[in-house]
C-alpha positions as CSV (number, residue, x, y, z in Angstrom):
1,R,-12.6,97.3,118.3
2,L,-10.1,97.1,115.6
3,V,-6.5,96.2,116.4
4,S,-5.4,99.7,115.3
5,D,-7.9,101.2,117.7
6,W,-6.8,99.4,120.8
7,S,-3.1,99.2,120.0
8,S,-2.6,102.8,121.2
9,D,-4.1,101.9,124.6
10,V,-1.3,99.4,125.2
11,C,2.0,100.6,126.6
12,S,4.0,97.5,125.5
13,S,3.6,94.4,123.4
14,D,4.5,92.2,126.5
15,L,1.6,93.7,128.4
16,A,-0.7,93.3,125.5
17,A,0.4,89.6,125.0
18,S,-0.1,88.9,128.7
19,A,-3.6,90.5,128.7
20,V,-4.5,88.6,125.5
21,Q,-3.3,85.3,126.9
22,A,-5.4,85.8,130.0
23,V,-8.6,86.4,128.1
24,W,-8.5,84.3,124.9
25,V,-7.2,81.0,123.9
26,W,-4.9,81.2,120.9
27,A,-7.5,79.6,118.5
28,D,-9.9,82.4,119.4
29,M,-7.1,84.9,118.8
30,A,-6.7,83.6,115.2
31,D,-10.5,83.8,114.8
32,F,-10.5,87.4,116.1
33,L,-7.6,88.5,113.8
34,R,-8.6,86.5,110.7
35,P,-11.1,89.1,109.3
36,L,-8.7,92.0,110.0
37,V,-5.7,90.5,108.1
38,P,-6.9,91.0,104.4
39,N,-7.0,94.8,104.8
40,A,-4.5,95.3,107.6
41,T,-1.8,98.0,107.4
42,A,1.9,97.4,108.0
43,G,1.5,98.9,111.5
44,S,-1.5,96.6,112.4
45,L,0.3,93.5,111.0
46,G,3.4,94.4,112.9
47,L,1.4,94.6,116.2
48,M,-0.4,91.4,115.4
49,A,2.9,89.6,114.7
50,R,4.4,90.9,118.0
51,L,1.3,89.6,119.9
52,L,1.5,86.3,118.1
53,R,5.1,85.9,119.2
54,Q,3.6,85.0,122.6
55,A,1.4,82.3,121.2
56,H,1.7,78.7,122.4
57,H,4.4,76.8,120.5
58,G,1.7,74.7,118.7
59,F,-0.1,77.7,117.3
60,V,1.8,77.6,114.0
61,F,0.6,74.0,113.5
62,S,-3.0,74.2,114.8
63,Q,-3.6,77.5,113.0
64,S,-1.5,76.9,109.9
65,G,-4.2,78.3,107.6
66,F,-4.2,81.5,109.5
67,V,-0.4,81.7,109.6
68,I,-0.1,81.1,105.9
69,D,-2.7,83.8,105.1
70,F,-1.1,86.2,107.6
71,L,2.4,85.7,106.0
72,N,1.0,86.1,102.5
73,R,-0.5,89.5,103.6
74,C,2.7,90.5,105.1
75,Q,4.6,89.7,101.9
76,A,2.1,91.8,99.9
77,V,2.6,94.8,102.3
78,D,6.3,94.9,103.1
79,S,9.2,92.4,102.8
80,D,10.8,93.6,106.1
81,L,7.5,93.1,107.8
82,L,7.4,89.5,106.4
83,D,10.8,88.8,107.8
84,R,9.8,90.1,111.3
85,A,6.5,88.1,111.2
86,I,8.4,84.9,110.2
87,S,10.8,85.5,113.0
88,N,8.0,86.1,115.5
89,F,6.2,82.9,114.5
90,F,9.4,81.0,114.5
91,G,10.2,82.2,118.0
92,S,6.8,81.1,119.3
93,A,7.2,77.7,117.6
94,I,10.5,76.9,119.2
95,S,9.8,78.4,122.7
96,G,8.6,76.6,125.7
97,M,9.6,73.5,127.7
98,R,10.7,70.3,126.2
99,S,10.8,67.0,128.1
100,G,12.0,63.6,127.4
101,T,14.6,60.9,128.2
102,P,18.2,62.0,128.1
103,G,20.0,60.7,125.1
104,E,16.7,60.3,123.1
105,P,15.1,62.8,120.8
106,M,12.5,64.9,122.5
107,P,9.0,63.9,121.5
108,R,8.1,67.5,120.7
109,D,11.0,67.7,118.2
110,L,9.9,64.5,116.5
111,E,6.3,65.9,116.3
112,D,7.6,69.3,115.0
113,V,9.5,67.6,112.2
114,D,6.5,65.5,111.2
115,R,4.0,68.4,111.4
116,S,6.3,70.8,109.5
117,E,6.8,68.2,106.8
118,R,3.1,67.7,106.4
119,I,2.6,71.5,105.9
120,L,5.6,71.9,103.7
121,S,4.2,69.2,101.4
122,R,1.2,71.5,100.7
123,L,3.3,74.6,100.1
124,S,5.2,75.9,97.1
125,R,8.9,76.8,97.8
126,I,8.1,80.4,96.9
127,D,5.3,80.6,99.5
128,P,6.4,82.9,102.3
129,A,5.2,80.3,104.9
130,F,7.7,77.8,103.4
131,R,10.6,79.6,105.0
132,L,8.8,79.4,108.4
133,Y,8.0,75.7,108.4
134,R,11.3,74.8,106.8
135,G,13.0,76.7,109.7
136,I,11.0,75.0,112.3
137,R,11.6,71.6,110.8
138,D,15.4,72.2,110.5
139,S,15.6,73.5,114.1
140,A,13.8,70.4,115.4
141,Q,16.0,68.2,113.3
142,R,19.1,69.8,114.7
143,N,17.8,69.1,118.2
144,I,17.1,65.5,117.2
145,D,20.6,65.1,115.8
146,E,22.1,66.6,118.9
147,S,20.2,64.2,121.1
148,R,21.5,61.3,119.0
149,R,25.0,62.5,119.3
150,E,24.6,62.8,123.1
151,A,23.2,59.2,123.2
152,E,26.3,58.0,121.3
153,M,28.6,59.8,123.8
154,L,26.7,58.2,126.7
155,D,27.0,54.8,125.1
156,E,30.8,55.3,124.7
157,D,31.1,56.3,128.4
158,T,29.5,53.0,129.6
């Protein structure tokens, strides 16, 4: 079924995201949505973006080709939709647990900076995905900087 066909069956995006998480891994979700994106309407793209907000934090990296194509389609359809889609992808990318050693940068933040930089190196500054990956990189870098400030404070206390 097309996303537009089953979207009316769903009473909330949270319920839909929970159901999708239980049935498909996120790579399969990208494979499922990929053929729908080129001709998707604003409504269908909006629903897809809300569902993808629930994706694993690594989705924007492991499925970067899909994310880039999705954001390009959103830009072609509606600039407000593009802003919402970037916000949803950003939310999924920065969500989830982080673990590490107090006073040291979290390994996930270091990885996010590295992975974002690699993707950014392939994008033009005018590409809509550039905003997303720059935002993820900058958020992770702020976390790293904060960890280093905390380490300096810990060193001063000892």
